[in-house]
N, C-alpha and C positions, 0 to 999 in steps of 0.2 A: 035761675035756680039750678038748672041742669049743669051749666058750666061750673058753678060753684061746687057742686057735688063732685064733679069729675076732678076738679083741682084739689079738693080735700083728699079724695081717694088716692090721687097720684102722690101727694105729699106724704101720706102714711107710708107708702111703699118706698119712697125715696129715703125717708128717715130710717126705715128698717134696713135698707140696702147699705146706707152709710155705716150703721152699726156693724153690719156684716164685713165691710171693708176694714173698719177701724179696729174692731175686736177689743174694745175697751170702753169704760164709762165715758160719756161725753157731756159737756156743758152746753147750755143754751147758745152761747156765742159761737162755739165751734160748729154746732149744727147749722145755725143760721148763716155763718160765713161760708161754709162748704156748699150749702144748698141754695144760697142767695135768697133766703127768706127775710122779710121784714121781721124784726125782733118780736113785735107784738103778735104777728100771725104765728110765728114759730112757737112762742110761749103758749099760746092758746092751744095749738095742736098737741104739744107735748103734755100739757095739763090734761087734755082729753084722753090721751093714751094712758096716762097714769091712772085716771079715774076708771077707765075700762079694764085695767089690769094687765096691759101689754107692756108698760114700762114701769120701773120703780125709780123713785127719786131719793137721793141721798142729800139731806139738808146740810150735813157737815161739809161735804165736798162740792155741793151744788151741781151734781152730775146725775145723768139718767143712764139706765141700763135696761135692756130687754129682760122681761121675766121669763120663767120657765114655761109660761103659757105659750110664748112665741116658739120656744124650742120644740114643743110637742105638737103645735097646731097643725103642721103639714107633714108630720112624720109618716102618717099612713100612706101618703102619696108615694114617698120614696120606697116604703116597704112593699107596696103593691106593684109599683112599676119595675123595681129592680130586684125584688125578691132577695135572694142570697148574695147578689152582687154588692160588694162594698164599694160604692161609687166614689166617695170622697177619698178614702185611702188609695184607690186606684189612681185618681187624678193627682194626688200629692206625690205618690211614688213616681209617676211619669214626669211631673215637674222637677223633682229632685234628680232623676236620672238624665233627663234631656236638657234641663235648665230653660225650657221654653214654656210659654203660656199654654195651659191645657184647657180645652173647651169640651163640654158635653152639649150637643145640639139635638133638636128635634124639629119636626115639621109643624108649622102653624099655618094651615091653609096653603097659600102659594109662597110662603116664606119659610126660611130656615131660622130658627130662634135659638140663641145661646141661652140655655137654661141654667148653666153654672159655669163659672170660670175660676181657675186657680192661676194667678198671674205669675209670670217669670220674675225673678229678682234681678235679672240682668239690666244694665243701663239702657241698652237698645232692645226693646221688647214690644210684643204685640199687646196693646192695652185695650183688649176687648172688654165690653161691659156686659154683665148678665142682663138678659132680656133683649139684647140687640137683635134686630131682624135683618136678614139678608135675602135677596131674591133666590128662590129655591133652585132655579135652573142656571144661576150665574154666580155660584160660590162653591167652594170645596165641600163644605158640610152639606149643602143642599143637594149637590150632585150625588154625593155618597148616600144620602137618604133615598134619592130617586132610584138608585141601583137595585134596591130591594123590591121595587114595584114592577108590575107587568108593563110591557111595551105600550099597551093601550092606555094605561093610567098615565104613563110618562107623556104620551102624545097629548092627552087632555090637559095635564098640568102645564106643559110648555105653551100650549095655545092660550090658556087662561093667563099665564104669566105675561106673555107678550101683549095680550089684549089690555092688561092693566098697566103696562109700562108706557109712560108718556114720551120717554126719550127713545126715538127710533134706533139710535146707535147702541142702546142697551138691550135691544131685543136679540134673542138667540134663535138659531135655526135648529129644527129637530135633528137634522143630520149631525150637527156638531155636538149636540147634547148626547145623542146615541153613541157617538164615537167615544165620548168620555165614559159613558155608562158601560160600554163593552170593556174598556180598559179597567174600570173598577171591578167589574165582575171577574175578570181574568186574574188580576194581581191581588185583589182583596183590599186595596186601599186606593186613595187618590191624592196626588200631590198637585194642588192648585198653585200656580205661580203668577201672582199679580192679577188674578181674574177679577176680583172685586176692588181691591186697593193696590195701587202701584207699589211694587217693592215688597209687598206682604204675601207670604205664602202660608198654606195650611196643608198639613198631612192628616187626612181623615180616614178613619176605619170604622165600619159598621159594628154595632153591638147586636147580640141576639134579640129577636122580637120580644118586646115587653108586653105585659097584660094590657087589655083595653085597646089592642091593635096599635099600640104606640111603638114607634121605632126611634132609636137613638144612635148617635154617632159620637165617638170620642176623637178629638183632634188636637194636634200640636200646631200652634200659630207662632210665627216669627218672621224675621227678615228672610226673603227668599234665598239669598246667598248663603246664609248660615244653615238653613234647613237643607239646602242642596249639598253643602259640604259634608253634612253628617246624615245623609238620607238613609243609608243602610242601617246605621245605629239607631236612628229614630224609629224606623219601621220595626226593627227588632224589639225595641223598647215597648212600642205599642202592643205588639203581639204577646210579649212576655207578661205585660201587666194585665191584659185581658185574660190570659190563661190562668194567672195567679189568683185574680180576684173574682173570676166566674166560678159558680158551683160546678163541680165535676160532671153532674148529670146534664148540664147544658153544653159543655165543650165536647162531651162524648168521648 
């Protein structure tokens, strides 16, 4: 029973995330093909979401679309966490200026989690998925998140991360982590070159502290060679977007 409940909950979010990617009404076949659901299971799940008021069904086109209930359901989270920061416009402007994938990440225990992604339109692009988890001490977003913590907190998190990592070659030394932390604190951003995925780089920059003691990072992701070639322009674009979309009383 517990496994069935987890599977059902996962499918609800997979369906909603597919709508977020597609941004158009979708039919049963398109949803089941994309998410690899049996048609019978997919139909039952969609019918339940219609009954609960989270999807609407158009009989004429035989398509589903999220209702406004979904649009407002989590709005308070964004408003409370980001306040006057217009996060989606910030990300879209960065994507348009740099043409790279834009990521907003936060800490989830000993992992960095991609909470929102605006994908690049380039043929060769970083195809990060919202909700993806990365080791906190072994990725660009994670190290940038750590840079706002005390050295004692970093020590503890590195120890816990290594203790949880079954692959010894993936464990990190506190000395190496702190060298990266000092670099981030000095220059205000971090450029990771293939730390987590070979050939993939991330240029990450911290955002001001959010309510509920949450910290966020905005980052550009793409092929290392391309990020390297435009490094100065990319860093300037990140700083300009943060200045533009942050309330003046935060940037001071």
